[in-house]
N, C-alpha and C positions, 0 to 999 in steps of 0.2 A: 504495499499500499505506498501511496505516496503521500507524503503528510505535508502540508503550505504551512509555511511560518511565518507568511505575510499576510495582511487583514486585506491589502489590494489584490484585486486578480481580473488579470485581462482575460479575454476570450476574443478571438478573431477567427473568422466563417469563412470559409471560400469554394468557389467550384474552377475546375481546369479542365478542357478538354485533353484525353491525355494521347492519342491518335485519330487521323480518320485516313484509315490505309486504303478502303475501297476505293476511293476515285482515282486515285494517283498509282494504286497494285503493290502498297507500300507491304512490310516485311510480315505484319503482323494478318495481314488478308493472301498474303502468297508464301511466305513460307512455311515452314514444318520445323519441328525440335523447340529447344528452348530458346523463346525470347522476351525481350525485356524492354520495355519504356520507364524512364526516371526520370522527373521533372523538378527543379527545383522551384520549390517556391518561398518566398521570401515573406518576412512579416513587416508590417506596416511601420509597427514599432518593435524597439527586441523587447524580450521577457527578460527577467532577473536571472530567471535559473531555467535550461532548457524545458519545454511548457510537455505537457502532454497532447497527442495527435489522437485523433479520431478522424480515421478516414474511412468512407464507405463509396461503395457503388453505385453510380448515382443515374448512370444510363448506359447499356451497351448492346450494340447490335452485333449479334454473331450465327455464323450460318449453321442450321439446324443440320446441315448432311454430315458434320463433323461432330467426335466428343466436345464438350463445353468445359472446360479446364479454364479456370480464370483464378489468378490470386493478384488482389491489391493489398500493401502496405505500405508504411512509409519506413525511411530511415536518416540514419547522419542530421539526427536534432540536433538542433544546436539553439543559442538563445535569436537568433539571426533569422532562420532559415531552419527548413525540411527538405526533403526528399519522397515526392510518391512516387511509388513504383507498380506498376503492372506487369505481371508476367503471365504467360501462357509456354505452354509445350504440344509437343505430339504435332497431330494433324489440327487441332485446331485452330480454326478463321475468325478473327476478330474482327471486322469495319470499323469499328468506331467505338470509343468507351469514355466517361466522364467520370471523374471521380468529384466529390464534396468532401468537405475535411472541415474539423473544427480543431484548434489549438488554444489550451485553458493551463494557464500557470500563473507565478509570481509576477508582478510587476512594480518598479519601481515606483514612488510616490515624488510627488515632483520637489520636494523639499529634501529627499533623499538624498545623503552624499555616501560617495566610495572613496574612503579612506583608508591606504594601503602604507 
């Protein structure tokens, strides 16, 4: 369990088109085997510590003739940004995908100083 030590909590949300490979024959639509799309998402303001990230698949368009294998996660979380990561494998053909996300964590107060 993450315990927050600050009474000031920030929440930021967003939505990102991960890819749209159907129109241009990109690897998620035409490829096979392990494939990954990684998007770096910056925060509007830095958090005091790396925030908790919740990511969910908001839309996907996937070929019904193949197995539907999808993994959406996040990685490389810092106080200023994180990565949204979409993966598939095997013969799965994904035309496009959109991910929604929420970041929640401690933020600095306007009068808070960082003295080292």
